C-alpha positions as CSV (number, residue, x, y, z in Angstrom):
1,M,40.2,7.2,-19.8
2,E,38.3,10.0,-18.0
3,N,34.6,9.8,-17.0
4,R,32.3,12.1,-18.9
5,V,29.7,11.6,-16.2
6,N,29.2,9.4,-13.2
7,R,25.5,8.5,-13.9
8,F,22.9,8.6,-16.6
9,P,19.3,7.5,-16.9
10,F,18.8,4.0,-18.2
11,F,15.5,4.2,-20.0
12,Y,12.9,1.4,-20.2
13,S,13.3,1.5,-24.0
14,Y,16.9,0.4,-23.6
15,Y,15.7,-2.6,-21.6
16,T,13.1,-3.6,-24.2
17,A,15.7,-3.5,-27.0
18,Y,18.0,-5.6,-24.8
19,K,15.3,-8.2,-24.0
20,K,14.6,-8.7,-27.8
21,L,18.2,-9.9,-28.4
22,S,18.3,-13.7,-28.4
23,K,22.0,-14.2,-27.9
24,E,23.6,-13.5,-24.5
25,S,26.7,-12.3,-26.3
26,D,24.6,-9.7,-28.2
27,K,23.0,-8.5,-24.9
28,V,26.4,-8.0,-23.3
29,K,27.8,-6.1,-26.4
30,F,24.7,-3.8,-26.4
31,I,24.8,-3.0,-22.7
32,D,28.5,-2.6,-22.7
33,A,28.3,-0.2,-25.7
34,V,25.6,1.9,-23.9
35,M,27.7,2.2,-20.7
36,K,31.0,2.9,-22.4
37,Y,29.5,5.5,-24.6
38,A,27.7,7.2,-21.7
39,F,30.5,7.1,-19.2
40,F,33.6,7.5,-21.4
41,G,32.4,8.7,-24.8
42,E,33.7,5.6,-26.5
43,E,32.1,5.1,-29.9
44,P,30.9,1.5,-30.2
45,D,32.2,-1.0,-32.8
46,L,29.0,-3.1,-33.2
47,P,27.6,-5.3,-35.9
48,E,25.1,-3.5,-38.0
49,Y,21.9,-4.8,-36.3
50,L,23.2,-3.8,-32.9
51,D,24.5,-0.5,-34.1
52,S,21.1,0.5,-35.4
53,M,19.6,-0.3,-31.9
54,F,22.4,1.7,-30.3
55,D,21.7,4.7,-32.7
56,L,18.2,4.9,-31.2
57,A,19.6,5.3,-27.6
58,R,22.4,7.7,-28.6
59,P,20.4,11.0,-28.6
60,N,19.0,10.2,-25.1
61,I,22.5,9.4,-23.8
62,D,24.0,12.6,-25.4
63,Q,21.3,14.8,-23.9
64,S,21.7,13.2,-20.5
65,V,25.5,13.7,-20.6
66,K,25.0,17.3,-21.7
67,N,22.5,18.0,-18.9
68,A,24.8,16.4,-16.3
69,Q,27.9,18.4,-17.5
70,Q,25.9,21.6,-17.5
71,G,24.7,20.9,-14.0
72,A,28.2,20.4,-12.8
73,V,29.3,23.8,-14.4
74,N,26.3,25.6,-12.8
75,G,27.1,24.0,-9.4
76,K,30.6,25.3,-9.5
77,K,29.2,28.7,-10.2
78,G,27.1,28.5,-7.0
79,G,23.9,27.0,-8.3
80,A,20.9,28.7,-9.7
81,P,21.4,32.3,-10.7
82,N,19.4,35.1,-9.0
83,G,15.9,35.4,-10.5
84,N,15.8,31.7,-11.4
85,Q,12.7,29.9,-10.1
86,N,15.0,27.5,-8.0
87,A,16.7,30.5,-6.4
88,R,13.4,32.0,-5.4
89,K,12.3,28.7,-3.7
90,K,15.3,28.9,-1.4
91,S,14.6,32.4,-0.3
92,A,10.9,31.8,0.4
93,G,11.7,30.3,3.8
94,N,10.2,27.4,5.6
95,K,6.5,28.1,5.3
96,T,4.2,25.4,6.5
97,T,0.6,24.6,5.7
98,P,-2.0,22.9,7.9
99,G,-1.6,19.2,8.6
100,L,0.4,17.3,11.2
101,N,3.7,18.5,9.7
102,G,2.2,20.7,7.0
103,N,2.6,18.4,4.0
104,K,0.3,16.4,1.8
105,V,1.4,13.0,3.1
106,D,0.5,14.0,6.6
107,K,-2.9,15.3,5.5
108,E,-3.5,11.9,3.9
109,R,-2.5,10.2,7.1
110,E,-4.9,12.3,9.0
111,K,-7.7,11.2,6.7
112,D,-6.7,7.6,7.1
113,M,-6.8,8.0,10.9
114,E,-10.3,9.5,10.6
115,Y,-11.8,7.3,8.0
116,G,-9.7,4.1,8.3
117,T,-6.9,2.8,6.1
118,Q,-9.4,1.0,3.8
119,N,-9.9,4.4,2.1
120,N,-6.2,4.9,1.5
121,T,-5.4,5.1,-2.3
122,V,-2.6,2.6,-1.8
123,S,-5.1,0.0,-0.8
124,I,-7.1,0.4,-4.0
125,C,-4.2,-0.3,-6.3
126,T,-3.2,-3.7,-7.6
127,G,0.3,-4.6,-8.6
128,D,1.1,-5.1,-12.2
129,T,4.0,-7.2,-13.7
130,T,5.1,-4.2,-15.7
131,G,5.8,-2.2,-12.6
132,R,2.8,0.1,-13.2
133,E,-0.2,0.2,-10.9
134,N,-3.8,-0.4,-11.9
135,I,-6.7,0.8,-9.9
136,D,-9.2,-1.7,-8.7
137,Y,-12.4,0.3,-9.1
138,T,-14.5,-2.1,-7.0
139,K,-12.6,-1.0,-3.9
140,L,-13.1,2.7,-4.4
141,V,-14.8,4.4,-1.5
142,T,-15.6,8.1,-1.5
143,R,-14.6,10.2,1.4
144,S,-17.2,12.6,2.6
């Protein structure tokens, strides 16, 4: 069995579908089907209720595999063709902009040194159990 790809994006929607399954054996069957299909192109043999969940993931997996395979073909040809936006980026050279090292992160560090880290945007974010961040607006301080 030959690999179609060596990686694919595992979307949050796959996880939410997985979490809704009550039986551990169903969870294993679903995840196994997703991975075998993505990596080896094996069509799953699932019960109807799992197969319908898998059918929702199938288009995303197919597109991810297609993109990865096309990227491999383009890489063997030498990368981005001339005239492509990515090819132009390489030829632009190493231009820098003002800042400690010329990038946005360094500019933010300069502001932090000048105004103190309490004004750093990281310090105004609160963690969220979903992995997303919410801004605590009571800690917002304007920089002048």
